[in-house]
GUTORKOL-220634 format. One line per 3 residues: number of its first residue (from 1); for each residue x, y, z of N, C-alpha, C. Coordinates in steps of 0.05 Angstrom, whole numbers, plus 5000, padded with zeros to 4 digits. Example, Ala and Ser with C-alpha at 12.3 -4.5 7.8 and 13.67 -1.06 7.14 Angstrom:
% residues 2
1	5264/4886/5156/5246/4910/5156/5264/4934/5156; 5257/4955/5142/5273/4979/5143/5258/5001/5157 $
This chain:
% residues 303
1	1272/7939/0461/1249/7923/0455/1237/7941/0431; 1228/7922/0411/1214/7936/0386/1185/7936/0392; 1172/7947/0370/1143/7950/0369/1127/7920/0369 $
4	1141/7901/0358/1129/7876/0357/1140/7858/0380; 1153/7873/0401/1155/7856/0428/1186/7838/0424; 1200/7840/0402/1222/7823/0400/1245/7842/0411 $
7	1260/7828/0430/1281/7840/0444/1307/7845/0424; 1321/7866/0422/1342/7868/0402/1367/7878/0419; 1390/7870/0414/1413/7873/0427/1425/7899/0418 $
10	1433/7916/0440/1445/7942/0434/1473/7941/0432; 1486/7918/0438/1514/7912/0436/1524/7914/0405; 1546/7930/0402/1557/7930/0375/1565/7903/0365 $
13	1559/7897/0340/1568/7870/0326/1600/7872/0323; 1614/7848/0335/1642/7848/0335/1650/7841/0307; 1663/7855/0288/1672/7852/0262/1701/7840/0264 $
16	1708/7833/0238/1735/7820/0233/1752/7843/0224; 1765/7860/0244/1780/7883/0239/1807/7872/0228; 1823/7891/0216/1849/7885/0206/1868/7873/0228 $
19	1869/7888/0251/1885/7883/0274/1878/7854/0285; 1853/7845/0284/1845/7819/0296/1854/7797/0278; 1852/7803/0249/1861/7783/0232/1891/7777/0232 $
22	1907/7799/0235/1934/7798/0235/1944/7785/0262; 1928/7789/0283/1935/7774/0311/1930/7743/0305; 1909/7737/0295/1901/7708/0290/1926/7695/0271 $
25	1928/7710/0248/1945/7695/0230/1974/7696/0240; 1985/7713/0253/2011/7715/0262/2012/7694/0288; 1995/7695/0302/1993/7674/0324/1995/7648/0316 $
28	1983/7641/0294/1984/7609/0281/2008/7608/0271; 2019/7630/0253/2047/7627/0238/2067/7623/0257; 2069/7636/0282/2090/7633/0302/2091/7605/0309 $
31	2069/7591/0316/2069/7563/0327/2083/7545/0302; 2071/7550/0277/2082/7536/0253/2111/7536/0249; 2123/7564/0253/2150/7568/0246/2166/7556/0268 $
34	2157/7557/0295/2171/7545/0315/2171/7513/0314; 2150/7501/0306/2148/7472/0302/2168/7462/0279; 2169/7483/0256/2189/7476/0235/2216/7478/0245 $
37	2226/7499/0256/2251/7499/0265/2259/7477/0288; 2238/7473/0303/2243/7449/0322/2250/7425/0306; 2232/7418/0291/2236/7394/0274/2261/7394/0260 $
40	2269/7413/0247/2294/7416/0230/2318/7412/0250; 2316/7419/0276/2338/7416/0294/2339/7389/0307; 2317/7379/0313/2315/7353/0328/2318/7327/0309 $
43	2303/7330/0286/2304/7308/0265/2330/7296/0261; 2354/7309/0256/2382/7296/0253/2390/7280/0277; 2384/7295/0300/2392/7281/0326/2376/7254/0330 $
46	2350/7257/0324/2334/7232/0327/2343/7212/0309; 2350/7220/0285/2358/7197/0265/2382/7187/0273; 2400/7202/0285/2424/7192/0295/2420/7170/0319 $
49	2404/7178/0334/2400/7159/0358/2387/7134/0348; 2367/7135/0330/2357/7111/0319/2373/7095/0305; 2393/7106/0287/2412/7086/0278/2431/7076/0297 $
52	2436/7087/0317/2456/7078/0338/2442/7056/0354; 2419/7049/0352/2407/7027/0370/2395/7007/0349; 2401/7010/0321/2389/6994/0303/2409/6972/0293 $
55	2402/6946/0288/2421/6930/0278/2432/6936/0249; 2455/6929/0241/2466/6938/0212/2448/6924/0193; 2437/6899/0200/2420/6885/0181/2394/6901/0177 $
58	2384/6907/0195/2357/6925/0194/2363/6949/0178; 2382/6964/0183/2393/6989/0168/2397/6986/0138; 2409/6961/0130/2410/6953/0103/2387/6947/0090 $
61	2367/6936/0101/2342/6928/0091/2325/6954/0083; 2327/6972/0106/2309/6996/0101/2322/7023/0114; 2341/7031/0097/2359/7054/0106/2344/7079/0112 $
64	2324/7085/0101/2307/7108/0105/2283/7110/0130; 2283/7087/0142/2264/7083/0164/2270/7101/0190; 2251/7117/0199/2257/7133/0221/2249/7120/0248 $
67	2240/7093/0247/2234/7079/0270/2247/7054/0271; 2248/7039/0296/2260/7015/0302/2243/7001/0316; 2239/6976/0306/2223/6958/0323/2235/6952/0353 $
70	2216/6947/0369/2226/6943/0402/2242/6916/0399; 2235/6897/0386/2249/6874/0389/2277/6876/0374; 2282/6896/0358/2309/6900/0343/2328/6919/0359 $
73	2316/6932/0380/2334/6950/0397/2361/6937/0407; 2383/6949/0408/2407/6936/0413/2426/6958/0422; 2443/6952/0442/2458/6972/0454/2488/6961/0451 $
76	2490/6938/0431/2517/6925/0425/2533/6950/0411; 2522/6965/0397/2540/6986/0383/2553/7002/0405; 2542/7013/0424/2552/7028/0446/2574/7010/0459 $
79	2568/6986/0467/2588/6971/0479/2615/6969/0462; 2610/6966/0433/2632/6962/0417/2648/6991/0417; 2635/7009/0419/2648/7037/0417/2663/7044/0442 $
82	2652/7037/0464/2664/7042/0491/2684/7025/0497; 2686/6998/0486/2704/6977/0496/2731/6986/0488; 2753/6976/0502/2779/6979/0494/2788/6966/0467 $
85	2807/6981/0455/2816/6969/0428/2824/6942/0429; 2839/6934/0456/2850/6907/0458/2827/6885/0459; 2804/6892/0466/2781/6876/0465/2763/6878/0441 $
88	2776/6890/0421/2760/6891/0395/2741/6916/0393; 2741/6934/0411/2724/6958/0410/2741/6982/0397; 2728/7005/0401/2738/7031/0392/2755/7050/0413 $
91	2752/7041/0436/2767/7052/0458/2756/7077/0465; 2731/7084/0460/2717/7113/0466/2716/7115/0499; 2721/7095/0512/2718/7101/0544/2747/7117/0550 $
94	2766/7111/0542/2793/7125/0544/2791/7151/0532; 2780/7154/0505/2778/7179/0495/2760/7198/0506; 2737/7189/0519/2724/7207/0536/2733/7217/0560 $
97	2750/7201/0570/2769/7209/0596/2787/7228/0587; 2800/7226/0566/2820/7244/0558/2806/7272/0552; 2783/7270/0534/2771/7298/0530/2762/7310/0554 $
100	2751/7294/0574/2744/7307/0599/2765/7319/0613; 2789/7307/0612/2810/7321/0627/2820/7349/0614; 2820/7347/0589/2830/7368/0575/2808/7392/0577 $
103	2783/7384/0571/2761/7406/0573/2759/7418/0601; 2755/7402/0622/2752/7413/0649/2778/7428/0655; 2802/7419/0651/2829/7436/0657/2827/7463/0643 $
106	2817/7460/0616/2816/7485/0603/2798/7507/0612; 2774/7498/0622/2755/7512/0633/2767/7525/0663; 2779/7507/0678/2789/7520/0703/2809/7538/0695 $
109	2830/7533/0682/2851/7554/0673/2842/7580/0659; 2823/7578/0641/2814/7598/0627/2798/7619/0646; 2781/7608/0660/2766/7625/0682/2782/7636/0705 $
112	2806/7619/0715/2822/7633/0733/2837/7655/0720; 2844/7654/0695/2856/7680/0679/2836/7702/0673; 2812/7693/0665/2795/7713/0650/2779/7726/0676 $
115	2771/7717/0695/2756/7729/0716/2773/7755/0728; 2797/7756/0734/2809/7778/0744/2815/7796/0724; 2820/7787/0700/2827/7802/0676/2804/7820/0670 $
118	2780/7803/0668/2757/7821/0661/2748/7840/0682; 2752/7830/0707/2745/7851/0728/2762/7875/0725; 2785/7871/0721/2807/7893/0718/2799/7913/0698 $
121	2789/7901/0673/2783/7919/0652/2759/7936/0657; 2738/7922/0671/2712/7935/0675/2711/7952/0697; 2729/7951/0717/2730/7967/0742/2748/7983/0750 $
124	2775/7975/0743/2798/7990/0748/2804/8010/0724; 2808/8035/0732/2816/8054/0708/2846/8054/0705; 2851/8047/0678/2882/8049/0671/2882/8060/0644 $
127	2907/8067/0635/2909/8078/0606/2905/8055/0587; 2885/8062/0566/2880/8043/0545/2867/8020/0552; 2849/8018/0575/2837/7995/0582/2811/7989/0558 $
130	2803/8006/0545/2782/8001/0523/2797/7989/0498; 2821/7999/0493/2835/7987/0471/2844/7957/0476; 2851/7956/0501/2857/7928/0508/2839/7910/0504 $
133	2815/7916/0512/2787/7897/0508/2785/7895/0478; 2789/7914/0463/2784/7911/0432/2808/7890/0420; 2832/7890/0433/2851/7876/0423/2848/7845/0428 $
136	2832/7841/0452/2825/7813/0456/2807/7799/0432; 2787/7817/0424/2774/7807/0400/2788/7804/0372; 2807/7822/0372/2825/7824/0347/2838/7798/0343 $
139	2843/7785/0364/2857/7760/0363/2843/7739/0347; 2815/7741/0347/2799/7723/0332/2795/7730/0301; 2810/7752/0294/2808/7759/0266/2826/7738/0249 $
142	2847/7728/0261/2861/7709/0249/2856/7679/0252; 2852/7663/0231/2843/7636/0230/2864/7619/0245; 2851/7597/0257/2875/7579/0275/2894/7569/0259 $
145	2894/7564/0233/2910/7551/0220/2936/7567/0215; 2934/7595/0222/2956/7613/0222/2978/7608/0241; 2966/7604/0265/2983/7598/0291/2988/7568/0292 $
148	2977/7550/0278/2980/7526/0280/3008/7515/0279; 3018/7521/0258/3048/7511/0249/3068/7525/0272; 3064/7549/0276/3085/7558/0297/3082/7544/0323 $
151	3058/7541/0333/3056/7527/0358/3064/7494/0360; 3059/7487/0332/3071/7459/0330/3100/7457/0333; 3117/7477/0318/3145/7476/0323/3153/7483/0349 $
154	3137/7505/0363/3144/7513/0391/3142/7489/0412; 3117/7471/0409/3112/7456/0428/3131/7429/0426; 3138/7425/0399/3155/7402/0394/3185/7409/0408 $
157	3193/7432/0403/3218/7438/0417/3218/7439/0447; 3193/7447/0457/3190/7444/0487/3185/7417/0498; 3177/7400/0480/3174/7373/0490/3143/7366/0498 $
160	3125/7389/0491/3098/7385/0499/3083/7371/0476; 3091/7367/0453/3076/7355/0434/3068/7326/0438; 3045/7317/0437/3038/7290/0443/3029/7287/0473 $
163	3026/7309/0486/3014/7309/0511/2989/7323/0517; 2972/7315/0535/2949/7328/0539/2953/7357/0551; 2974/7361/0569/2984/7386/0581/2987/7407/0561 $
166	3002/7401/0538/3007/7418/0515/2977/7424/0502; 2961/7410/0500/2936/7416/0488/2918/7432/0504; 2921/7427/0532/2907/7445/0552/2916/7474/0548 $
169	2942/7479/0547/2955/7505/0542/2945/7516/0517; 2941/7502/0499/2933/7515/0470/2906/7526/0475; 2888/7507/0483/2859/7512/0487/2856/7535/0508 $
172	2870/7536/0529/2869/7562/0547/2874/7587/0533; 2899/7589/0518/2905/7612/0504/2885/7619/0484; 2871/7598/0471/2852/7602/0449/2829/7617/0459 $
175	2820/7609/0485/2792/7617/0494/2792/7642/0518; 2816/7644/0524/2820/7666/0546/2808/7697/0535; 2819/7702/0508/2810/7726/0502/2778/7732/0501 $
178	2765/7714/0488/2734/7713/0486/2725/7713/0512; 2733/7696/0531/2722/7693/0556/2725/7719/0573; 2745/7734/0569/2750/7763/0584/2730/7781/0573 $
181	2727/7779/0546/2706/7798/0533/2680/7790/0544; 2670/7764/0542/2642/7759/0553/2641/7768/0583; 2659/7762/0598/2656/7770/0626/2660/7796/0634 $
184	2674/7814/0621/2675/7841/0622/2648/7854/0617; 2634/7846/0595/2608/7858/0592/2587/7853/0612; 2590/7828/0629/2570/7822/0649/2579/7837/0674 $
187	2610/7840/0675/2614/7854/0703/2607/7884/0704; 2602/7896/0681/2596/7922/0679/2567/7929/0684; 2553/7904/0684/2524/7909/0691/2517/7906/0723 $
190	2541/7895/0736/2537/7892/0763/2536/7922/0777; 2518/7928/0794/2516/7953/0805/2538/7962/0822; 2549/7986/0816/2575/7996/0825/2567/8004/0855 $
193	2545/8009/0862/2538/8016/0892/2539/7995/0908; 2535/7971/0898/2543/7943/0917/2569/7943/0924; 2587/7948/0903/2615/7943/0911/2628/7966/0925 $
196	2612/7989/0922/2623/8011/0938/2615/8006/0968; 2592/7997/0973/2584/7986/0998/2604/7967/1013; 2614/7949/0996/2635/7930/1004/2660/7944/1014 $
199	2669/7963/0998/2690/7982/1002/2688/7995/1030; 2665/8006/1035/2660/8018/1059/2659/8001/1084; 2653/7977/1077/2655/7956/1101/2682/7944/1103 $
202	2706/7952/1089/2730/7945/1093/2740/7923/1076; 2728/7915/1056/2735/7897/1035/2754/7904/1014; 2772/7886/1009/2791/7895/0989/2776/7887/0960 $
205	2792/7895/0941/2784/7891/0912/2779/7860/0908; 2797/7844/0920/2799/7817/0921/2775/7807/0932; 2768/7816/0956/2748/7807/0972/2721/7815/0959 $
208	2719/7840/0947/2696/7846/0932/2689/7827/0910; 2710/7822/0896/2709/7804/0869/2698/7776/0880; 2706/7765/0902/2702/7738/0911/2676/7737/0926 $
211	2666/7760/0942/2643/7755/0959/2618/7768/0945; 2624/7788/0929/2603/7804/0916/2600/7799/0888; 2616/7807/0869/2615/7808/0843/2613/7782/0833 $
214	2628/7758/0838/2624/7735/0828/2600/7718/0835; 2586/7722/0859/2558/7710/0862/2542/7723/0844; 2541/7750/0841/2523/7763/0825/2527/7755/0795 $
217	2552/7753/0789/2563/7748/0756/2559/7718/0752; 2550/7702/0769/2551/7673/0765/2537/7661/0741; 2516/7676/0732/2502/7663/0706/2525/7666/0682 $
220	2540/7690/0681/2559/7696/0661/2582/7678/0664; 2591/7671/0687/2610/7654/0695/2609/7625/0681; 2582/7616/0688/2575/7590/0678/2571/7589/0648 $
223	2560/7610/0634/2559/7610/0608/2585/7610/0594; 2604/7628/0608/2634/7628/0596/2646/7601/0596; 2642/7588/0620/2654/7562/0625/2645/7541/0606 $
226	2619/7540/0600/2605/7523/0582/2616/7528/0553; 2621/7553/0548/2631/7559/0519/2659/7547/0517; 2676/7553/0539/2705/7544/0537/2704/7514/0535 $
229	2686/7502/0552/2682/7470/0552/2678/7462/0523; 2659/7472/0512/2648/7461/0483/2669/7465/0466; 2686/7487/0466/2707/7488/0448/2729/7465/0451 $
232	2738/7462/0478/2755/7443/0482/2744/7414/0478; 2721/7406/0481/2711/7384/0478/2706/7375/0447; 2701/7395/0429/2693/7392/0403/2721/7398/0385 $
235	2740/7410/0394/2759/7420/0378/2776/7399/0361; 2783/7401/0338/2797/7377/0323/2824/7384/0313; 2827/7410/0304/2851/7415/0289/2877/7413/0304 $
238	2878/7426/0327/2901/7424/0347/2905/7397/0359; 2884/7384/0362/2886/7360/0374/2895/7338/0351; 2891/7343/0329/2901/7330/0307/2933/7332/0305 $
241	2941/7357/0305/2967/7365/0304/2986/7354/0325; 2978/7356/0352/2992/7350/0373/2992/7322/0384; 2969/7306/0375/2966/7278/0386/2963/7261/0365 $
244	2965/7265/0341/2962/7244/0318/2977/7218/0320; 3003/7221/0332/3018/7199/0333/3020/7184/0360; 3003/7195/0379/2999/7183/0408/2972/7174/0409 $
247	2963/7151/0399/2937/7141/0405/2926/7138/0431; 2941/7130/0452/2930/7132/0480/2920/7159/0489; 2932/7183/0479/2925/7206/0487/2902/7222/0471 $
250	2893/7207/0450/2874/7220/0434/2849/7227/0446; 2834/7251/0439/2808/7257/0445/2785/7245/0431; 2763/7248/0439/2740/7238/0430/2734/7246/0399 $
253	2743/7270/0394/2739/7282/0368/2756/7270/0348; 2782/7263/0356/2796/7247/0339/2788/7220/0335; 2780/7207/0355/2769/7179/0353/2743/7180/0333 $
256	2726/7197/0336/2705/7202/0319/2713/7206/0287; 2733/7221/0284/2743/7224/0254/2755/7199/0245; 2767/7183/0260/2774/7157/0253/2756/7138/0242 $
259	2729/7139/0258/2708/7122/0248/2696/7129/0223; 2694/7155/0221/2683/7168/0198/2698/7163/0172; 2725/7160/0175/2747/7157/0154/2749/7129/0146 $
262	2737/7109/0161/2742/7084/0155/2718/7067/0144; 2724/7053/0120/2701/7041/0106/2695/7014/0122; 2710/7006/0137/2704/6982/0154/2687/6981/0176 $
265	2682/7008/0185/2667/7012/0209/2636/7015/0201; 2617/6999/0210/2587/7003/0202/2579/7032/0212; 2556/7040/0198/2548/7064/0205/2535/7067/0230 $
268	2525/7041/0238/2513/7045/0266/2532/7050/0289; 2559/7038/0285/2577/7047/0302/2586/7075/0303; 2585/7082/0277/2593/7115/0274/2571/7133/0288 $
271	2548/7125/0285/2525/7141/0298/2527/7140/0331; 2532/7114/0339/2535/7112/0366/2558/7130/0376; 2579/7130/0363/2604/7147/0369/2594/7177/0370 $
274	2579/7185/0352/2568/7213/0352/2551/7218/0375; 2536/7199/0384/2517/7201/0404/2536/7206/0430; 2554/7188/0432/2575/7193/0458/2586/7218/0456 $
277	2592/7228/0435/2606/7255/0435/2586/7278/0441; 2561/7275/0430/2542/7297/0435/2528/7299/0464; 2526/7276/0475/2510/7269/0501/2521/7289/0522 $
280	2548/7286/0528/2559/7301/0551/2553/7332/0548; 2556/7346/0525/2549/7372/0520/2518/7375/0528; 2501/7361/0515/2474/7362/0524/2465/7362/0554 $
283	2476/7342/0565/2473/7341/0596/2485/7363/0611; 2509/7371/0602/2516/7396/0616/2503/7420/0613; 2490/7423/0586/2474/7447/0583/2447/7447/0600 $
286	2436/7424/0601/2409/7421/0616/2413/7425/0647; 2436/7416/0656/2443/7418/0687/2449/7447/0694; 2461/7463/0673/2467/7491/0678/2447/7510/0671 $
289	2423/7499/0660/2405/7517/0649/2396/7539/0666; 2391/7531/0691/2378/7552/0709/2398/7573/0715; 2422/7569/0715/2442/7589/0720/2445/7606/0700 $
292	2444/7594/0672/2444/7610/0647/2424/7627/0641; 2405/7619/0650/2379/7636/0647/2371/7656/0668; 2382/7646/0694/2375/7665/0715/2386/7693/0717 $
295	2372/7709/0726/2384/7737/0731/2390/7743/0762; 2409/7735/0773/2418/7735/0798/2422/7766/0808; 2424/7783/0785/2431/7812/0795/2404/7828/0799 $
298	2383/7815/0793/2356/7826/0793/2349/7834/0825; 2346/7861/0831/2337/7871/0854/2363/7875/0870; 2388/7874/0858/2412/7881/0875/2414/7905/0886 $
301	2404/7926/0868/2405/7956/0875/2377/7964/0872; 2368/7980/0895/2341/7990/0893/2342/8021/0896; 2321/8029/0883/2318/8062/0883/2337/8077/0863 $
C-alpha cells in the first residue's frame, strides 16, 4: 500500500527470458515440422487413392486436381484390376493370393529357423558365437544381383524355377540372417533370472523358449515377422527371374510392373493396382501396432 492509498503488487513481473522464448519457438516449430513430414508422407498416398476412384475422363480434364466429385466416384477401376484376365481384367485377385501364399510361408519358415537360432546365439555359450552373429549381417554386404544368376541356374536344374515353392525358399534364405540378428538383440534383453527360475522348476531349454522367452519377446517376433512379410510381399527381382514365364504364378509386384510398363493401361487402373498392393501392408501394420509398441518385458524382473 502506497502513501496515496493505491495497492501495488509485490509479485515480480514475469519477463520474456531466453529460455521461455526458446520453449515457445521450438514448441511451435515441432508441430510445424511434424505437420510438414506428415503431409509429405500422406500426400502421395492420398493422390494415388484419389486417382484410383476417379474416371479417366475426369483425370484427363483436370490431372492436377486433388479432389474428386461425389457423383464421379467409381470403383470400376478396382473391379477391372481384380477381375480375371479371361474376363477382361488384370487378374490381381489371383496375384494377391499368390503373394499371400509366398509371404505367409516365408514368414513361417523364417521364424521357425530364426527363433531357435537367435536364442542359441544369445543364451548358449559356444566358441565363436559373436563372430557367427556378425557373419549373418555380412551376408547383406553383397547385393542380391550377385546371387541371382547362381540361384537361377541352381533352381532351374532342380526343377524349382517357375514355382512358388522355389520363391519361398529364396525369400526364406534371404531373410533368415537379419531375422536372427533382430531376434538375438531382443532375446538378450529378456531377464536371465526369469529363465533361471524356469530351469529350477524343471523346464528344459526348449520349454523355457516356448513358455517364457517367446511370450516375453512377442513384440520382437511380430516386428521380425512383419519385416519378412514386407520383403516377400514387395520383392521384385527374384520373382521376375523365377516366375516371368509362368503368368498364373505371378506375384502382385510382377502384375503391377506389367501395368506400369503398358501404354494401353489407364493411369486410374495403375493407381488402383498400387492401392491393392499397398493396402495389405497398412492393414497388417495397424493390426499389429499394439504388439510392436508394447513392452511385454516391463516388470518381468523386480529388485
